[in-house]
PDB file of N, H, CA, C and O in Angstrom:
ATOM      1  N   MET A   1     -18.993 145.536-126.363  1.00  0.00           N
ATOM      2  CA  MET A   1     -17.905 144.716-126.831  1.00  0.00           C
ATOM      3  C   MET A   1     -18.406 143.376-127.338  1.00  0.00           C
ATOM      4  O   MET A   1     -17.785 142.769-128.210  1.00  0.00           O
ATOM      5  N   THR A   2     -19.505 142.919-126.810  1.00  0.00           N
ATOM      6  H   THR A   2     -20.010 143.413-126.102  1.00  0.00           H
ATOM      7  CA  THR A   2     -20.016 141.624-127.238  1.00  0.00           C
ATOM      8  C   THR A   2     -20.449 141.639-128.696  1.00  0.00           C
ATOM      9  O   THR A   2     -20.448 140.595-129.347  1.00  0.00           O
ATOM     10  N   ALA A   3     -20.819 142.807-129.222  1.00  0.00           N
ATOM     11  H   ALA A   3     -20.819 143.655-128.692  1.00  0.00           H
ATOM     12  CA  ALA A   3     -21.224 142.898-130.621  1.00  0.00           C
ATOM     13  C   ALA A   3     -20.056 142.633-131.566  1.00  0.00           C
ATOM     14  O   ALA A   3     -20.267 142.268-132.723  1.00  0.00           O
ATOM     15  N   LEU A   4     -18.841 142.811-131.089  1.00  0.00           N
ATOM     16  H   LEU A   4     -18.670 143.108-130.150  1.00  0.00           H
ATOM     17  CA  LEU A   4     -17.666 142.570-131.918  1.00  0.00           C
ATOM     18  C   LEU A   4     -17.300 141.099-131.991  1.00  0.00           C
ATOM     19  O   LEU A   4     -16.534 140.689-132.863  1.00  0.00           O
ATOM     20  N   GLY A   5     -17.832 140.318-131.097  1.00  0.00           N
ATOM     21  H   GLY A   5     -18.454 140.650-130.388  1.00  0.00           H
ATOM     22  CA  GLY A   5     -17.508 138.896-131.055  1.00  0.00           C
ATOM     23  C   GLY A   5     -16.436 138.610-130.028  1.00  0.00           C
ATOM     24  O   GLY A   5     -15.616 139.478-129.729  1.00  0.00           O
ATOM     25  N   PRO A   6     -16.431 137.393-129.480  1.00  0.00           N
ATOM     26  CA  PRO A   6     -15.496 137.073-128.396  1.00  0.00           C
ATOM     27  C   PRO A   6     -14.029 137.109-128.810  1.00  0.00           C
ATOM     28  O   PRO A   6     -13.180 137.511-128.015  1.00  0.00           O
ATOM     29  N   GLN A   7     -13.718 136.703-130.021  1.00  0.00           N
ATOM     30  H   GLN A   7     -14.408 136.377-130.667  1.00  0.00           H
ATOM     31  CA  GLN A   7     -12.318 136.687-130.454  1.00  0.00           C
ATOM     32  C   GLN A   7     -11.772 138.112-130.584  1.00  0.00           C
ATOM     33  O   GLN A   7     -10.661 138.394-130.136  1.00  0.00           O
ATOM     34  N   VAL A   8     -12.546 139.000-131.190  1.00  0.00           N
ATOM     35  H   VAL A   8     -13.448 138.771-131.553  1.00  0.00           H
ATOM     36  CA  VAL A   8     -12.118 140.393-131.342  1.00  0.00           C
ATOM     37  C   VAL A   8     -12.056 141.077-129.980  1.00  0.00           C
ATOM     38  O   VAL A   8     -11.116 141.822-129.704  1.00  0.00           O
ATOM     39  N   ALA A   9     -13.043 140.831-129.130  1.00  0.00           N
ATOM     40  H   ALA A   9     -13.807 140.226-129.353  1.00  0.00           H
ATOM     41  CA  ALA A   9     -13.058 141.425-127.792  1.00  0.00           C
ATOM     42  C   ALA A   9     -11.816 141.026-127.002  1.00  0.00           C
ATOM     43  O   ALA A   9     -11.201 141.865-126.343  1.00  0.00           O
ATOM     44  N   THR A  10     -11.449 139.764-127.064  1.00  0.00           N
ATOM     45  H   THR A  10     -11.949 139.082-127.599  1.00  0.00           H
ATOM     46  CA  THR A  10     -10.251 139.280-126.373  1.00  0.00           C
ATOM     47  C   THR A  10      -9.005 139.946-126.934  1.00  0.00           C
ATOM     48  O   THR A  10      -8.118 140.341-126.177  1.00  0.00           O
ATOM     49  N   GLN A  11      -8.932 140.072-128.251  1.00  0.00           N
ATOM     50  H   GLN A  11      -9.653 139.751-128.865  1.00  0.00           H
ATOM     51  CA  GLN A  11      -7.790 140.719-128.898  1.00  0.00           C
ATOM     52  C   GLN A  11      -7.667 142.173-128.432  1.00  0.00           C
ATOM     53  O   GLN A  11      -6.561 142.641-128.161  1.00  0.00           O
ATOM     54  N   ILE A  12      -8.782 142.883-128.339  1.00  0.00           N
ATOM     55  H   ILE A  12      -9.680 142.503-128.559  1.00  0.00           H
ATOM     56  CA  ILE A  12      -8.765 144.285-127.931  1.00  0.00           C
ATOM     57  C   ILE A  12      -8.344 144.426-126.472  1.00  0.00           C
ATOM     58  O   ILE A  12      -7.500 145.263-126.154  1.00  0.00           O
ATOM     59  N   VAL A  13      -8.910 143.635-125.600  1.00  0.00           N
ATOM     60  H   VAL A  13      -9.596 142.955-125.858  1.00  0.00           H
ATOM     61  CA  VAL A  13      -8.552 143.701-124.176  1.00  0.00           C
ATOM     62  C   VAL A  13      -7.074 143.387-123.986  1.00  0.00           C
ATOM     63  O   VAL A  13      -6.379 144.095-123.257  1.00  0.00           O
ATOM     64  N   ARG A  14      -6.597 142.349-124.626  1.00  0.00           N
ATOM     65  H   ARG A  14      -7.161 141.774-125.218  1.00  0.00           H
ATOM     66  CA  ARG A  14      -5.183 141.970-124.505  1.00  0.00           C
ATOM     67  C   ARG A  14      -4.273 143.090-125.009  1.00  0.00           C
ATOM     68  O   ARG A  14      -3.272 143.408-124.366  1.00  0.00           O
ATOM     69  N   ALA A  15      -4.607 143.681-126.135  1.00  0.00           N
ATOM     70  H   ALA A  15      -5.420 143.422-126.656  1.00  0.00           H
ATOM     71  CA  ALA A  15      -3.781 144.753-126.691  1.00  0.00           C
ATOM     72  C   ALA A  15      -3.770 145.974-125.775  1.00  0.00           C
ATOM     73  O   ALA A  15      -2.720 146.588-125.582  1.00  0.00           O
ATOM     74  N   LEU A  16      -4.911 146.333-125.214  1.00  0.00           N
ATOM     75  H   LEU A  16      -5.764 145.835-125.371  1.00  0.00           H
ATOM     76  CA  LEU A  16      -4.956 147.478-124.300  1.00  0.00           C
ATOM     77  C   LEU A  16      -4.151 147.209-123.037  1.00  0.00           C
ATOM     78  O   LEU A  16      -3.467 148.103-122.537  1.00  0.00           O
ATOM     79  N   GLU A  17      -4.225 146.003-122.523  1.00  0.00           N
ATOM     80  H   GLU A  17      -4.780 145.277-122.929  1.00  0.00           H
ATOM     81  CA  GLU A  17      -3.432 145.652-121.338  1.00  0.00           C
ATOM     82  C   GLU A  17      -1.943 145.729-121.637  1.00  0.00           C
ATOM     83  O   GLU A  17      -1.174 146.248-120.828  1.00  0.00           O
ATOM     84  N   GLU A  18      -1.532 145.220-122.787  1.00  0.00           N
ATOM     85  H   GLU A  18      -2.157 144.798-123.444  1.00  0.00           H
ATOM     86  CA  GLU A  18      -0.109 145.199-123.135  1.00  0.00           C
ATOM     87  C   GLU A  18       0.417 146.586-123.476  1.00  0.00           C
ATOM     88  O   GLU A  18       1.532 146.936-123.088  1.00  0.00           O
ATOM     89  N   ARG A  19      -0.361 147.373-124.188  1.00  0.00           N
ATOM     90  H   ARG A  19      -1.267 147.089-124.504  1.00  0.00           H
ATOM     91  CA  ARG A  19       0.115 148.673-124.667  1.00  0.00           C
ATOM     92  C   ARG A  19      -0.041 149.794-123.652  1.00  0.00           C
ATOM     93  O   ARG A  19       0.804 150.685-123.577  1.00  0.00           O
ATOM     94  N   ILE A  20      -1.108 149.757-122.875  1.00  0.00           N
ATOM     95  H   ILE A  20      -1.795 149.033-122.935  1.00  0.00           H
ATOM     96  CA  ILE A  20      -1.387 150.880-121.979  1.00  0.00           C
ATOM     97  C   ILE A  20      -1.098 150.537-120.529  1.00  0.00           C
ATOM     98  O   ILE A  20      -0.300 151.209-119.876  1.00  0.00           O
ATOM     99  N   ALA A  21      -1.734 149.506-120.029  1.00  0.00           N
ATOM    100  H   ALA A  21      -2.382 148.959-120.560  1.00  0.00           H
ATOM    101  CA  ALA A  21      -1.594 149.162-118.611  1.00  0.00           C
ATOM    102  C   ALA A  21      -0.155 148.821-118.247  1.00  0.00           C
ATOM    103  O   ALA A  21       0.286 149.133-117.141  1.00  0.00           O
ATOM    104  N   ALA A  22       0.577 148.193-119.145  1.00  0.00           N
ATOM    105  H   ALA A  22       0.219 147.940-120.043  1.00  0.00           H
ATOM    106  CA  ALA A  22       1.950 147.784-118.858  1.00  0.00           C
ATOM    107  C   ALA A  22       2.970 148.876-119.177  1.00  0.00           C
ATOM    108  O   ALA A  22       4.164 148.691-118.938  1.00  0.00           O
ATOM    109  N   SER A  23       2.522 149.996-119.705  1.00  0.00           N
ATOM    110  H   SER A  23       1.552 150.146-119.899  1.00  0.00           H
ATOM    111  CA  SER A  23       3.424 151.063-120.120  1.00  0.00           C
ATOM    112  C   SER A  23       3.814 151.950-118.939  1.00  0.00           C
ATOM    113  O   SER A  23       3.001 152.207-118.050  1.00  0.00           O
ATOM    114  N   ASP A  24       5.063 152.416-118.938  1.00  0.00           N
ATOM    115  H   ASP A  24       5.723 152.208-119.661  1.00  0.00           H
ATOM    116  CA  ASP A  24       5.505 153.369-117.921  1.00  0.00           C
ATOM    117  C   ASP A  24       4.809 154.721-118.098  1.00  0.00           C
ATOM    118  O   ASP A  24       4.555 155.427-117.123  1.00  0.00           O
ATOM    119  N   ASP A  25       4.507 155.071-119.340  1.00  0.00           N
ATOM    120  H   ASP A  25       4.714 154.497-120.133  1.00  0.00           H
ATOM    121  CA  ASP A  25       3.816 156.322-119.640  1.00  0.00           C
ATOM    122  C   ASP A  25       2.655 156.021-120.583  1.00  0.00           C
ATOM    123  O   ASP A  25       2.806 156.133-121.800  1.00  0.00           O
ATOM    124  N   PRO A  26       1.509 155.643-120.045  1.00  0.00           N
ATOM    125  CA  PRO A  26       0.383 155.251-120.898  1.00  0.00           C
ATOM    126  C   PRO A  26      -0.118 156.378-121.794  1.00  0.00           C
ATOM    127  O   PRO A  26      -0.747 156.111-122.818  1.00  0.00           O
ATOM    128  N   ARG A  27       0.145 157.622-121.432  1.00  0.00           N
ATOM    129  H   ARG A  27       0.656 157.838-120.600  1.00  0.00           H
ATOM    130  CA  ARG A  27      -0.306 158.737-122.259  1.00  0.00           C
ATOM    131  C   ARG A  27       0.515 158.892-123.532  1.00  0.00           C
ATOM    132  O   ARG A  27       0.135 159.643-124.430  1.00  0.00           O
ATOM    133  N   SER A  28       1.630 158.191-123.612  1.00  0.00           N
ATOM    134  H   SER A  28       1.939 157.581-122.882  1.00  0.00           H
ATOM    135  CA  SER A  28       2.437 158.238-124.832  1.00  0.00           C
ATOM    136  C   SER A  28       1.902 157.278-125.890  1.00  0.00           C
ATOM    137  O   SER A  28       2.372 157.282-127.028  1.00  0.00           O
ATOM    138  N   ARG A  29       0.934 156.468-125.525  1.00  0.00           N
ATOM    139  H   ARG A  29       0.553 156.464-124.601  1.00  0.00           H
ATOM    140  CA  ARG A  29       0.356 155.486-126.442  1.00  0.00           C
ATOM    141  C   ARG A  29      -0.928 156.023-127.047  1.00  0.00           C
ATOM    142  O   ARG A  29      -1.695 156.711-126.372  1.00  0.00           O
ATOM    143  N   GLY A  30      -1.163 155.720-128.287  1.00  0.00           N
ATOM    144  H   GLY A  30      -0.541 155.161-128.835  1.00  0.00           H
ATOM    145  CA  GLY A  30      -2.393 156.132-128.955  1.00  0.00           C
ATOM    146  C   GLY A  30      -2.287 157.533-129.520  1.00  0.00           C
ATOM    147  O   GLY A  30      -1.578 158.384-128.982  1.00  0.00           O
ATOM    148  N   ALA A  31      -2.990 157.760-130.595  1.00  0.00           N
ATOM    149  H   ALA A  31      -3.566 157.069-131.032  1.00  0.00           H
ATOM    150  CA  ALA A  31      -2.974 159.061-131.263  1.00  0.00           C
ATOM    151  C   ALA A  31      -4.053 159.964-130.676  1.00  0.00           C
ATOM    152  O   ALA A  31      -5.178 159.527-130.430  1.00  0.00           O
ATOM    153  N   MET A  32      -3.700 161.217-130.458  1.00  0.00           N
ATOM    154  H   MET A  32      -2.786 161.572-130.659  1.00  0.00           H
ATOM    155  CA  MET A  32      -4.681 162.191-129.990  1.00  0.00           C
ATOM    156  C   MET A  32      -5.597 162.556-131.154  1.00  0.00           C
ATOM    157  O   MET A  32      -5.149 162.688-132.293  1.00  0.00           O
ATOM    158  N   LEU A  33      -6.870 162.714-130.856  1.00  0.00           N
ATOM    159  H   LEU A  33      -7.233 162.607-129.930  1.00  0.00           H
ATOM    160  CA  LEU A  33      -7.841 163.081-131.873  1.00  0.00           C
ATOM    161  C   LEU A  33      -8.119 164.576-131.809  1.00  0.00           C
ATOM    162  O   LEU A  33      -7.871 165.222-130.791  1.00  0.00           O
ATOM    163  N   ALA A  34      -8.634 165.113-132.899  1.00  0.00           N
ATOM    164  H   ALA A  34      -8.836 164.588-133.726  1.00  0.00           H
ATOM    165  CA  ALA A  34      -8.934 166.541-132.986  1.00  0.00           C
ATOM    166  C   ALA A  34     -10.405 166.737-133.327  1.00  0.00           C
ATOM    167  O   ALA A  34     -11.159 165.775-133.472  1.00  0.00           O
ATOM    168  N   GLY A  35     -10.790 167.983-133.452  1.00  0.00           N
ATOM    169  H   GLY A  35     -10.177 168.764-133.334  1.00  0.00           H
ATOM    170  CA  GLY A  35     -12.165 168.302-133.835  1.00  0.00           C
ATOM    171  C   GLY A  35     -13.149 167.925-132.750  1.00  0.00           C
ATOM    172  O   GLY A  35     -12.903 168.170-131.569  1.00  0.00           O
ATOM    173  N   GLU A  36     -14.263 167.329-133.143  1.00  0.00           N
ATOM    174  H   GLU A  36     -14.463 167.129-134.103  1.00  0.00           H
ATOM    175  CA  GLU A  36     -15.297 166.978-132.168  1.00  0.00           C
ATOM    176  C   GLU A  36     -14.856 165.876-131.213  1.00  0.00           C
ATOM    177  O   GLU A  36     -15.511 165.637-130.198  1.00  0.00           O
ATOM    178  N   HIS A  37     -13.749 165.200-131.529  1.00  0.00           N
ATOM    179  H   HIS A  37     -13.217 165.394-132.353  1.00  0.00           H
ATOM    180  CA  HIS A  37     -13.223 164.136-130.671  1.00  0.00           C
ATOM    181  C   HIS A  37     -12.016 164.608-129.856  1.00  0.00           C
ATOM    182  O   HIS A  37     -11.283 163.791-129.299  1.00  0.00           O
ATOM    183  N   GLU A  38     -11.814 165.915-129.788  1.00  0.00           N
ATOM    184  H   GLU A  38     -12.409 166.579-130.241  1.00  0.00           H
ATOM    185  CA  GLU A  38     -10.674 166.466-129.058  1.00  0.00           C
ATOM    186  C   GLU A  38     -10.711 166.017-127.597  1.00  0.00           C
ATOM    187  O   GLU A  38     -11.768 165.994-126.966  1.00  0.00           O
ATOM    188  N   GLY A  39      -9.541 165.661-127.076  1.00  0.00           N
ATOM    189  H   GLY A  39      -8.683 165.680-127.588  1.00  0.00           H
ATOM    190  CA  GLY A  39      -9.441 165.175-125.706  1.00  0.00           C
ATOM    191  C   GLY A  39      -9.473 163.661-125.610  1.00  0.00           C
ATOM    192  O   GLY A  39      -9.266 163.093-124.537  1.00  0.00           O
ATOM    193  N   TYR A  40      -9.731 163.015-126.729  1.00  0.00           N
ATOM    194  H   TYR A  40      -9.898 163.476-127.600  1.00  0.00           H
ATOM    195  CA  TYR A  40      -9.776 161.557-126.767  1.00  0.00           C
ATOM    196  C   TYR A  40      -8.582 161.026-127.544  1.00  0.00           C
ATOM    197  O   TYR A  40      -7.964 161.742-128.332  1.00  0.00           O
ATOM    198  N   ARG A  41      -8.272 159.764-127.307  1.00  0.00           N
ATOM    199  H   ARG A  41      -8.775 159.183-126.667  1.00  0.00           H
ATOM    200  CA  ARG A  41      -7.199 159.078-128.016  1.00  0.00           C
ATOM    201  C   ARG A  41      -7.782 157.950-128.844  1.00  0.00           C
ATOM    202  O   ARG A  41      -8.893 157.481-128.599  1.00  0.00           O
ATOM    203  N   GLN A  42      -7.010 157.530-129.824  1.00  0.00           N
ATOM    204  H   GLN A  42      -6.107 157.911-130.023  1.00  0.00           H
ATOM    205  CA  GLN A  42      -7.414 156.425-130.683  1.00  0.00           C
ATOM    206  C   GLN A  42      -6.298 155.390-130.697  1.00  0.00           C
ATOM    207  O   GLN A  42      -5.129 155.716-130.900  1.00  0.00           O
ATOM    208  N   TRP A  43      -6.679 154.153-130.480  1.00  0.00           N
ATOM    209  H   TRP A  43      -7.629 153.888-130.315  1.00  0.00           H
ATOM    210  CA  TRP A  43      -5.728 153.050-130.536  1.00  0.00           C
ATOM    211  C   TRP A  43      -6.122 152.131-131.672  1.00  0.00           C
ATOM    212  O   TRP A  43      -7.290 151.765-131.797  1.00  0.00           O
ATOM    213  N   ARG A  44      -5.161 151.751-132.504  1.00  0.00           N
ATOM    214  H   ARG A  44      -4.212 152.048-132.402  1.00  0.00           H
ATOM    215  CA  ARG A  44      -5.387 150.820-133.602  1.00  0.00           C
ATOM    216  C   ARG A  44      -5.136 149.410-133.097  1.00  0.00           C
ATOM    217  O   ARG A  44      -4.069 149.105-132.565  1.00  0.00           O
ATOM    218  N   ILE A  45      -6.120 148.569-133.270  1.00  0.00           N
ATOM    219  H   ILE A  45      -6.987 148.817-133.702  1.00  0.00           H
ATOM    220  CA  ILE A  45      -5.985 147.173-132.870  1.00  0.00           C
ATOM    221  C   ILE A  45      -6.550 146.330-134.003  1.00  0.00           C
ATOM    222  O   ILE A  45      -7.763 146.171-134.133  1.00  0.00           O
ATOM    223  N   GLY A  46      -5.660 145.801-134.812  1.00  0.00           N
ATOM    224  H   GLY A  46      -4.674 145.930-134.706  1.00  0.00           H
ATOM    225  CA  GLY A  46      -6.098 145.046-135.986  1.00  0.00           C
ATOM    226  C   GLY A  46      -6.896 145.941-136.914  1.00  0.00           C
ATOM    227  O   GLY A  46      -6.461 147.048-137.231  1.00  0.00           O
ATOM    228  N   ASP A  47      -8.057 145.480-137.353  1.00  0.00           N
ATOM    229  H   ASP A  47      -8.411 144.581-137.096  1.00  0.00           H
ATOM    230  CA  ASP A  47      -8.934 146.268-138.216  1.00  0.00           C
ATOM    231  C   ASP A  47      -9.894 147.136-137.420  1.00  0.00           C
ATOM    232  O   ASP A  47     -10.800 147.738-137.998  1.00  0.00           O
ATOM    233  N   HIS A  48      -9.718 147.214-136.121  1.00  0.00           N
ATOM    234  H   HIS A  48      -8.983 146.726-135.651  1.00  0.00           H
ATOM    235  CA  HIS A  48     -10.629 147.958-135.264  1.00  0.00           C
ATOM    236  C   HIS A  48      -9.930 149.152-134.638  1.00  0.00           C
ATOM    237  O   HIS A  48      -8.704 149.193-134.532  1.00  0.00           O
ATOM    238  N   ARG A  49     -10.732 150.121-134.226  1.00  0.00           N
ATOM    239  H   ARG A  49     -11.727 150.088-134.312  1.00  0.00           H
ATOM    240  CA  ARG A  49     -10.226 151.294-133.537  1.00  0.00           C
ATOM    241  C   ARG A  49     -10.961 151.426-132.213  1.00  0.00           C
ATOM    242  O   ARG A  49     -12.169 151.207-132.128  1.00  0.00           O
ATOM    243  N   VAL A  50     -10.216 151.785-131.195  1.00  0.00           N
ATOM    244  H   VAL A  50      -9.235 151.963-131.264  1.00  0.00           H
ATOM    245  CA  VAL A  50     -10.794 152.041-129.881  1.00  0.00           C
ATOM    246  C   VAL A  50     -10.607 153.527-129.616  1.00  0.00           C
ATOM    247  O   VAL A  50      -9.489 154.037-129.697  1.00  0.00           O
ATOM    248  N   VAL A  51     -11.676 154.211-129.305  1.00  0.00           N
ATOM    249  H   VAL A  51     -12.584 153.797-129.239  1.00  0.00           H
ATOM    250  CA  VAL A  51     -11.625 155.631-128.986  1.00  0.00           C
ATOM    251  C   VAL A  51     -11.908 155.760-127.500  1.00  0.00           C
ATOM    252  O   VAL A  51     -12.908 155.248-126.999  1.00  0.00           O
ATOM    253  N   GLY A  52     -11.022 156.446-126.807  1.00  0.00           N
ATOM    254  H   GLY A  52     -10.209 156.863-127.215  1.00  0.00           H
ATOM    255  CA  GLY A  52     -11.209 156.575-125.370  1.00  0.00           C
ATOM    256  C   GLY A  52     -10.340 157.666-124.787  1.00  0.00           C
ATOM    257  O   GLY A  52      -9.726 158.455-125.505  1.00  0.00           O
ATOM    258  N   ARG A  53     -10.303 157.689-123.481  1.00  0.00           N
ATOM    259  H   ARG A  53     -10.802 157.048-122.898  1.00  0.00           H
ATOM    260  CA  ARG A  53      -9.567 158.718-122.758  1.00  0.00           C
ATOM    261  C   ARG A  53      -8.898 158.056-121.566  1.00  0.00           C
ATOM    262  O   ARG A  53      -9.456 157.131-120.975  1.00  0.00           O
ATOM    263  N   ILE A  54      -7.719 158.516-121.211  1.00  0.00           N
ATOM    264  H   ILE A  54      -7.266 159.267-121.691  1.00  0.00           H
ATOM    265  CA  ILE A  54      -7.028 158.019-120.028  1.00  0.00           C
ATOM    266  C   ILE A  54      -7.302 158.997-118.897  1.00  0.00           C
ATOM    267  O   ILE A  54      -6.969 160.178-118.993  1.00  0.00           O
ATOM    268  N   GLU A  55      -7.905 158.506-117.834  1.00  0.00           N
ATOM    269  H   GLU A  55      -8.176 157.547-117.755  1.00  0.00           H
ATOM    270  CA  GLU A  55      -8.229 159.350-116.683  1.00  0.00           C
ATOM    271  C   GLU A  55      -6.944 159.745-115.969  1.00  0.00           C
ATOM    272  O   GLU A  55      -5.998 158.959-115.915  1.00  0.00           O
ATOM    273  N   GLU A  56      -6.901 160.943-115.426  1.00  0.00           N
ATOM    274  H   GLU A  56      -7.669 161.581-115.470  1.00  0.00           H
ATOM    275  CA  GLU A  56      -5.693 161.515-114.843  1.00  0.00           C
ATOM    276  C   GLU A  56      -5.237 160.864-113.539  1.00  0.00           C
ATOM    277  O   GLU A  56      -4.050 160.573-113.392  1.00  0.00           O
ATOM    278  N   GLU A  57      -6.123 160.630-112.608  1.00  0.00           N
ATOM    279  H   GLU A  57      -7.088 160.866-112.728  1.00  0.00           H
ATOM    280  CA  GLU A  57      -5.724 160.217-111.269  1.00  0.00           C
ATOM    281  C   GLU A  57      -5.128 158.822-111.209  1.00  0.00           C
ATOM    282  O   GLU A  57      -4.251 158.557-110.387  1.00  0.00           O
ATOM    283  N   ARG A  58      -5.583 157.950-112.050  1.00  0.00           N
ATOM    284  H   ARG A  58      -6.296 158.165-112.718  1.00  0.00           H
ATOM    285  CA  ARG A  58      -5.022 156.607-112.110  1.00  0.00           C
ATOM    286  C   ARG A  58      -5.167 156.125-113.540  1.00  0.00           C
ATOM    287  O   ARG A  58      -5.913 156.714-114.322  1.00  0.00           O
ATOM    288  N   VAL A  59      -4.482 155.091-113.876  1.00  0.00           N
ATOM    289  H   VAL A  59      -3.876 154.613-113.240  1.00  0.00           H
ATOM    290  CA  VAL A  59      -4.528 154.617-115.255  1.00  0.00           C
ATOM    291  C   VAL A  59      -5.835 153.866-115.470  1.00  0.00           C
ATOM    292  O   VAL A  59      -5.930 152.655-115.270  1.00  0.00           O
ATOM    293  N   THR A  60      -6.829 154.628-115.881  1.00  0.00           N
ATOM    294  H   THR A  60      -6.752 155.612-116.043  1.00  0.00           H
ATOM    295  CA  THR A  60      -8.138 154.085-116.199  1.00  0.00           C
ATOM    296  C   THR A  60      -8.459 154.500-117.622  1.00  0.00           C
ATOM    297  O   THR A  60      -8.455 155.690-117.935  1.00  0.00           O
ATOM    298  N   VAL A  61      -8.732 153.555-118.468  1.00  0.00           N
ATOM    299  H   VAL A  61      -8.735 152.588-118.213  1.00  0.00           H
ATOM    300  CA  VAL A  61      -9.093 153.864-119.845  1.00  0.00           C
ATOM    301  C   VAL A  61     -10.611 153.868-119.938  1.00  0.00           C
ATOM    302  O   VAL A  61     -11.260 152.851-119.692  1.00  0.00           O
ATOM    303  N   LEU A  62     -11.163 154.999-120.288  1.00  0.00           N
ATOM    304  H   LEU A  62     -10.636 155.825-120.488  1.00  0.00           H
ATOM    305  CA  LEU A  62     -12.596 155.133-120.493  1.00  0.00           C
ATOM    306  C   LEU A  62     -12.859 154.965-121.984  1.00  0.00           C
ATOM    307  O   LEU A  62     -12.574 155.863-122.776  1.00  0.00           O
ATOM    308  N   ILE A  63     -13.396 153.827-122.358  1.00  0.00           N
ATOM    309  H   ILE A  63     -13.627 153.097-121.714  1.00  0.00           H
ATOM    310  CA  ILE A  63     -13.652 153.546-123.770  1.00  0.00           C
ATOM    311  C   ILE A  63     -15.023 154.095-124.121  1.00  0.00           C
ATOM    312  O   ILE A  63     -16.022 153.760-123.485  1.00  0.00           O
ATOM    313  N   VAL A  64     -15.058 154.940-125.137  1.00  0.00           N
ATOM    314  H   VAL A  64     -14.246 155.213-125.653  1.00  0.00           H
ATOM    315  CA  VAL A  64     -16.329 155.526-125.544  1.00  0.00           C
ATOM    316  C   VAL A  64     -16.852 154.941-126.846  1.00  0.00           C
ATOM    317  O   VAL A  64     -18.037 155.078-127.152  1.00  0.00           O
ATOM    318  N   ARG A  65     -15.989 154.292-127.615  1.00  0.00           N
ATOM    319  H   ARG A  65     -15.027 154.181-127.366  1.00  0.00           H
ATOM    320  CA  ARG A  65     -16.436 153.687-128.872  1.00  0.00           C
ATOM    321  C   ARG A  65     -15.416 152.674-129.340  1.00  0.00           C
ATOM    322  O   ARG A  65     -14.209 152.895-129.246  1.00  0.00           O
ATOM    323  N   MET A  66     -15.919 151.557-129.847  1.00  0.00           N
ATOM    324  H   MET A  66     -16.899 151.378-129.924  1.00  0.00           H
ATOM    325  CA  MET A  66     -15.091 150.543-130.492  1.00  0.00           C
ATOM    326  C   MET A  66     -15.846 150.076-131.713  1.00  0.00           C
ATOM    327  O   MET A  66     -17.024 149.729-131.629  1.00  0.00           O
ATOM    328  N   ALA A  67     -15.175 150.064-132.845  1.00  0.00           N
ATOM    329  H   ALA A  67     -14.218 150.346-132.913  1.00  0.00           H
ATOM    330  CA  ALA A  67     -15.832 149.617-134.066  1.00  0.00           C
ATOM    331  C   ALA A  67     -14.776 149.334-135.115  1.00  0.00           C
ATOM    332  O   ALA A  67     -13.596 149.633-134.931  1.00  0.00           O
ATOM    333  N   HIS A  68     -15.219 148.752-136.217  1.00  0.00           N
ATOM    334  H   HIS A  68     -16.177 148.509-136.367  1.00  0.00           H
ATOM    335  CA  HIS A  68     -14.327 148.541-137.348  1.00  0.00           C
ATOM    336  C   HIS A  68     -13.839 149.905-137.809  1.00  0.00           C
ATOM    337  O   HIS A  68     -14.545 150.901-137.654  1.00  0.00           O
ATOM    338  N   ARG A  69     -12.656 149.959-138.365  1.00  0.00           N
ATOM    339  H   ARG A  69     -12.082 149.149-138.491  1.00  0.00           H
ATOM    340  CA  ARG A  69     -12.039 151.238-138.704  1.00  0.00           C
ATOM    341  C   ARG A  69     -12.871 152.074-139.668  1.00  0.00           C
ATOM    342  O   ARG A  69     -12.792 153.302-139.621  1.00  0.00           O
ATOM    343  N   ARG A  70     -13.663 151.459-140.538  1.00  0.00           N
ATOM    344  H   ARG A  70     -13.727 150.462-140.577  1.00  0.00           H
ATOM    345  CA  ARG A  70     -14.465 152.238-141.487  1.00  0.00           C
ATOM    346  C   ARG A  70     -15.714 152.832-140.834  1.00  0.00           C
ATOM    347  O   ARG A  70     -16.378 153.675-141.436  1.00  0.00           O
ATOM    348  N   GLU A  71     -16.041 152.408-139.622  1.00  0.00           N
ATOM    349  H   GLU A  71     -15.501 151.723-139.133  1.00  0.00           H
ATOM    350  CA  GLU A  71     -17.269 152.857-138.963  1.00  0.00           C
ATOM    351  C   GLU A  71     -17.040 153.658-137.687  1.00  0.00           C
ATOM    352  O   GLU A  71     -17.974 154.287-137.189  1.00  0.00           O
ATOM    353  N   VAL A  72     -15.842 153.652-137.154  1.00  0.00           N
ATOM    354  H   VAL A  72     -15.084 153.142-137.559  1.00  0.00           H
ATOM    355  CA  VAL A  72     -15.623 154.155-135.796  1.00  0.00           C
ATOM    356  C   VAL A  72     -15.890 155.653-135.631  1.00  0.00           C
ATOM    357  O   VAL A  72     -16.324 156.064-134.555  1.00  0.00           O
ATOM    358  N   TYR A  73     -15.653 156.472-136.631  1.00  0.00           N
ATOM    359  H   TYR A  73     -15.300 156.138-137.505  1.00  0.00           H
ATOM    360  CA  TYR A  73     -15.801 157.921-136.472  1.00  0.00           C
ATOM    361  C   TYR A  73     -17.129 158.451-136.998  1.00  0.00           C
ATOM    362  O   TYR A  73     -17.334 159.665-137.018  1.00  0.00           O
ATOM    363  N   ARG A  74     -18.022 157.589-137.418  1.00  0.00           N
ATOM    364  H   ARG A  74     -17.856 156.603-137.402  1.00  0.00           H
ATOM    365  CA  ARG A  74     -19.325 158.032-137.960  1.00  0.00           C
ATOM    366  C   ARG A  74     -20.259 158.434-136.867  1.00  0.00           C
ATOM    367  O   ARG A  74     -21.392 158.831-137.138  1.00  0.00           O
TER     368      ARG A  74
END
């Protein structure tokens, strides 16, 4: 996350807290991915995309990739 810069990192953390952690149904947030990324979700945050998975037992977001939207799926 530090490679994105402190301002972008703060924006991403805040958005994930507001959209997922504060949600009654966090699995309703974010688009499901297909193909080689099946089982993962994608959240749009500004010009960046966060790819991750919500763990079943508790609301834990496992982030596997964060990058600018033109680079995130490469």
